[in-house]
C-alpha positions in Angstrom: -50.0 -276.1 -171.3 -50.1 -274.0 -174.4 -51.5 -270.8 -173.4 -52.2 -269.2 -170.2 -56.1 -270.1 -169.7 -58.5 -267.3 -168.1 -61.7 -267.5 -165.7 -63.5 -264.5 -164.8 -63.8 -263.9 -161.7 -67.5 -264.4 -162.1 -66.9 -267.9 -162.8 -66.1 -268.4 -159.1 -69.8 -268.3 -158.2 -70.0 -267.9 -154.3 -66.5 -269.0 -153.5 -64.6 -266.5 -150.6 -61.9 -265.5 -153.0 -58.8 -263.8 -151.0 -55.9 -262.7 -152.7 -52.0 -262.0 -151.8 -49.4 -259.7 -153.5 -46.1 -261.8 -154.6 -43.3 -260.5 -152.1 -39.7 -260.3 -153.3 -36.9 -262.0 -151.2 -33.5 -260.7 -151.2 -32.3 -263.5 -149.3 -32.8 -267.2 -150.3 -32.2 -270.0 -147.5 -29.5 -272.2 -148.9 -30.1 -276.4 -148.2 -29.8 -277.0 -144.6 -26.0 -278.0 -143.4 -23.8 -279.1 -140.3 -22.2 -275.9 -138.7 -19.7 -275.8 -135.8 -18.8 -273.2 -133.4 -14.6 -272.4 -133.9 -12.6 -270.0 -134.4 -10.1 -268.9 -137.1 -6.5 -270.4 -136.0 -5.1 -266.9 -136.2 -7.3 -265.7 -133.3 -6.1 -267.5 -130.6 -3.3 -266.1 -128.0 -0.3 -268.3 -127.4 1.3 -269.0 -124.0 4.7 -269.7 -124.8 7.3 -270.5 -122.5 11.0 -270.1 -122.4 11.4 -273.1 -121.0 10.5 -277.0 -121.6 9.0 -278.4 -118.4 8.9 -281.7 -117.2 5.3 -281.4 -115.8 2.3 -279.6 -116.8 -0.8 -279.9 -114.9 -3.6 -278.4 -116.7 -6.0 -276.3 -114.1 -8.9 -276.0 -116.4 -10.5 -278.1 -119.1 -10.0 -277.6 -122.9 -12.8 -275.2 -124.2 -13.4 -273.7 -120.7 -14.1 -270.2 -120.3 -11.6 -268.3 -118.2 -10.7 -264.8 -117.0 -7.2 -262.8 -117.2 -5.1 -263.9 -114.4 -7.1 -267.0 -113.2 -4.6 -270.2 -113.0 -4.9 -272.4 -116.0 -1.8 -274.8 -115.6 0.6 -276.1 -113.4 4.5 -276.4 -114.7 7.1 -278.6 -112.7 10.3 -279.7 -112.8 14.1 -278.6 -112.4 13.6 -276.4 -115.7 11.1 -274.5 -113.2 13.8 -274.0 -110.9 16.5 -273.0 -113.4 13.7 -270.1 -115.1 13.6 -268.6 -111.6 17.2 -268.2 -111.1 17.9 -267.2 -114.7 15.2 -264.5 -114.6 16.9 -263.4 -110.8 20.4 -263.2 -112.4 19.2 -261.5 -116.2 17.2 -258.9 -113.5 20.5 -258.1 -112.0 23.0 -257.9 -115.3 20.6 -255.7 -116.5 20.4 -253.2 -113.7 24.2 -253.4 -113.8 23.7 -252.6 -117.7 21.4 -249.9 -116.7 23.4 -248.3 -114.5 26.1 -248.6 -116.3 24.3 -246.9 -119.6 23.5 -244.1 -117.4 27.0 -243.1 -116.0 28.5 -243.6 -119.2 26.2 -241.6 -121.2 27.6 -238.6 -119.1 30.7 -239.3 -119.7 30.4 -239.6 -123.6 27.9 -236.3 -123.3 31.6 -234.6 -121.8 33.4 -236.3 -124.5 35.3 -238.3 -121.5 35.0 -241.6 -123.7 35.5 -243.1 -126.9 32.9 -243.5 -129.5 33.8 -247.0 -129.4 33.7 -247.4 -125.7 29.8 -245.8 -125.7 28.8 -248.0 -128.5 29.6 -251.5 -126.6 28.0 -250.0 -123.6 24.6 -249.3 -125.7 24.6 -252.9 -127.6 25.6 -253.9 -124.0 22.3 -252.5 -122.4 20.4 -253.7 -125.1 21.0 -256.8 -125.4 20.3 -257.4 -121.6 17.6 -255.6 -121.7 16.3 -257.7 -124.5 17.2 -260.6 -122.7 15.3 -259.9 -119.7 12.0 -258.8 -121.6 12.4 -262.4 -123.2 12.2 -263.8 -120.0 9.8 -261.5 -117.9 7.3 -261.4 -120.6 6.5 -265.2 -119.4 7.4 -264.4 -115.7 4.4 -261.5 -115.9 1.9 -264.7 -116.4 3.3 -266.8 -113.4 2.0 -266.9 -109.5 4.8 -268.4 -107.0 3.9 -271.4 -105.2 5.5 -272.9 -102.3 7.8 -275.8 -104.1 10.5 -273.7 -105.6 10.4 -276.1 -108.7 6.8 -275.5 -109.4 5.0 -271.9 -110.8 1.3 -271.2 -111.8 0.8 -269.8 -115.3 -2.1 -267.1 -115.6 -4.4 -266.4 -118.3 -3.5 -263.0 -120.1 -6.7 -262.4 -121.5 -10.5 -263.7 -120.8 -11.4 -266.1 -123.1 -11.6 -270.3 -124.0 -8.7 -272.5 -122.9 -7.3 -274.3 -126.1 -4.9 -277.2 -125.4 -1.9 -277.2 -127.7 1.2 -279.1 -128.9 4.0 -278.3 -127.0 6.4 -278.5 -129.8 9.9 -280.1 -130.1 12.2 -277.1 -128.9 14.2 -278.3 -125.4 14.2 -274.0 -125.1 10.6 -273.5 -125.2 7.0 -274.8 -125.5 3.8 -273.4 -126.2 1.8 -274.1 -123.3 -1.8 -273.7 -124.2 -3.6 -270.7 -126.1 -6.3 -268.0 -125.3 -9.2 -267.7 -127.5 -10.8 -264.4 -126.7 -14.9 -264.7 -126.1 -15.4 -262.7 -129.2 -13.2 -264.7 -131.8 -15.8 -267.5 -132.0 -17.1 -267.9 -135.3 -19.5 -270.7 -137.3 -18.0 -272.4 -139.8 -19.5 -274.5 -142.4 -19.5 -276.4 -145.5 -21.5 -275.5 -148.8 -22.3 -276.8 -152.7 -19.7 -274.7 -154.7 -23.1 -273.3 -156.7 -24.5 -272.0 -153.1 -21.0 -270.5 -152.1 -21.0 -267.7 -154.2 -24.2 -266.0 -153.3 -24.0 -267.2 -149.2 -24.2 -263.7 -147.3 -25.2 -264.3 -143.7 -26.7 -267.0 -141.1 -29.7 -266.0 -139.2 -30.4 -267.9 -135.5 -32.6 -266.9 -133.4 -31.5 -263.5 -132.1 -28.4 -262.9 -133.9 -27.4 -262.9 -137.3 -24.0 -263.1 -138.3 -22.7 -262.6 -142.0 -20.1 -264.5 -144.3 -16.9 -263.2 -143.5 -14.9 -265.1 -145.7 -14.3 -268.3 -147.8 -11.8 -271.0 -148.5 -12.4 -273.5 -151.6 -11.8 -277.4 -151.6 -9.0 -279.0 -154.1 -12.3 -280.6 -155.7 -14.0 -277.4 -156.2 -17.1 -278.8 -155.2 -17.3 -277.9 -151.7 -16.5 -274.3 -150.2 -15.5 -273.8 -146.6 -17.1 -270.6 -145.0 -16.7 -268.6 -141.6 -18.9 -266.1 -140.1 -18.1 -262.8 -138.6 -17.7 -263.3 -134.9 -20.8 -264.6 -132.7 -22.4 -261.9 -131.0 -22.3 -262.7 -127.1 -26.2 -262.4 -126.7 -26.0 -265.4 -129.1 -26.0 -268.5 -127.0 -23.5 -270.6 -128.5 -21.1 -272.8 -127.1 -17.1 -273.4 -128.5 -17.0 -276.7 -130.4 -21.2 -276.8 -130.6 -22.9 -278.2 -134.0 -26.2 -277.2 -135.0 -28.0 -277.6 -138.1 -28.3 -274.0 -139.9 -30.1 -272.6 -143.4 -27.3 -270.1 -144.7 -29.0 -267.3 -147.0 -27.9 -266.7 -149.8 -28.2 -263.2 -152.1 -30.0 -265.0 -155.0 -33.2 -262.9 -156.1 -36.6 -264.9 -155.7 -40.1 -264.0 -155.0 -42.5 -265.5 -152.2 -46.1 -266.2 -152.7 -48.2 -268.4 -151.0 -47.9 -272.4 -150.7 -52.2 -272.6 -150.5 -52.2 -270.5 -154.1 -50.4 -272.9 -155.9 -51.8 -276.0 -157.7 -51.3 -278.2 -160.7 -52.5 -278.0 -164.1 -52.1 -280.6 -167.2 -48.9 -281.8 -165.0 -47.6 -278.0 -164.7 -47.0 -276.1 -161.5 -49.4 -273.1 -161.6 -50.9 -270.0 -159.8 -53.7 -267.6 -160.5 -52.9 -263.8 -161.3 -55.7 -261.2 -160.9 -55.9 -259.4 -164.3 -58.9 -256.8 -164.1 -62.0 -259.2 -164.0 -60.1 -262.3 -164.9 -57.8 -264.8 -163.0 -54.8 -265.6 -165.5 -53.1 -269.4 -164.6 -49.6 -268.6 -164.6 -46.9 -271.5 -165.0 -44.3 -271.2 -162.1 -41.0 -272.6 -161.2 -40.5 -273.5 -157.5 -37.4 -273.0 -155.8 -37.8 -274.0 -152.1 -39.6 -273.2 -149.0 -39.3 -270.2 -147.2 -41.2 -271.0 -144.0 -43.7 -273.7 -143.4 -46.6 -270.9 -145.3 -44.5 -269.2 -148.0 -42.8 -270.7 -151.0 -39.6 -269.3 -153.0 -40.2 -269.1 -156.9 -38.3 -267.8 -159.7 -39.3 -264.5 -161.1 -41.1 -263.7 -164.1 -42.2 -260.1 -165.6 -45.9 -261.5 -165.0 -45.3 -261.8 -161.2 -44.1 -258.4 -160.7 -46.6 -256.1 -158.5 -49.2 -259.2 -158.8 -52.4 -260.1 -156.8 -52.2 -264.3 -156.7 -55.5 -266.0 -155.4 -54.5 -267.9 -152.0 -58.4 -269.0 -150.7 -60.3 -271.3 -152.8 -58.0 -272.5 -155.3 -59.0 -276.0 -155.4 -62.4 -274.3 -156.8 -60.8 -272.5 -159.1 -58.8 -276.4 -160.3 -61.8 -277.9 -160.3 -63.2 -275.3 -162.7 -60.6 -275.7 -165.0 -60.3 -279.5 -165.1 -63.9 -279.3 -165.8 -65.5 -280.5 -162.2 -67.5 -277.6 -161.7 -66.1 -276.8 -158.4 -64.8 -278.3 -155.1 
């Protein structure tokens, strides 16, 4: 199309003409992609036991929601009985070291014992305290049973249970992990040309901003994580869904009904005084069922576009005399 044709409004005769304002869209949907309700691995609270039990019976399913204090696993074996005895013995050792520390402190203040003796008592006190802490941190998460070789392990926080590999250390094992309810995120991949501008994911009733991105080795795609999913957004751990992420690419929106073709070009008709100016456009995609996204041009700034009787105008332009 060599020049932008013009048609006088009077040429439209008795056709009903409706005009819509061209709007600016600050966010533009990227192509549809698959997202998963997941989490960042560092968000999970690992439950580590200072022993390697012979048997672990999980009382809840993987991904199940639990409350703090709820039994989530039963551990059994001679190592469990040994742990209970070790805890009792270490408690007694610490109580003895604590009593000796208090008594020796008074003597040291009176200069009744040497600095070297006082230092040995301090070292032993803190050694026994740390040893007890190592055991008691796990013991605080356990409940006794009728079997001395069995303990119940409880959840330290509200969240989702995540099965974890036990590891190979005979002195300790990761029994499981708890993911806080507030740590759920959406993760998805986008082509590199869209990922730089990705800003949010909008779902019915909730919006999540883009939190961070990790680029693939090939550089062709980017893995993206959102901010935590709001509690009122009904999504479950492990759920997959189709999304259209929002990008910050600036575009304009106009009615789908305003678009027509002329000499192979995609066009719209802009109102200019008493005339209609035929203006070619570049369509970027769909905003929704009724609105299109187009590239911005100077002519479209604050413009009004014909959205009704467009086919009649097309007929006039092609010499058909209207609809």
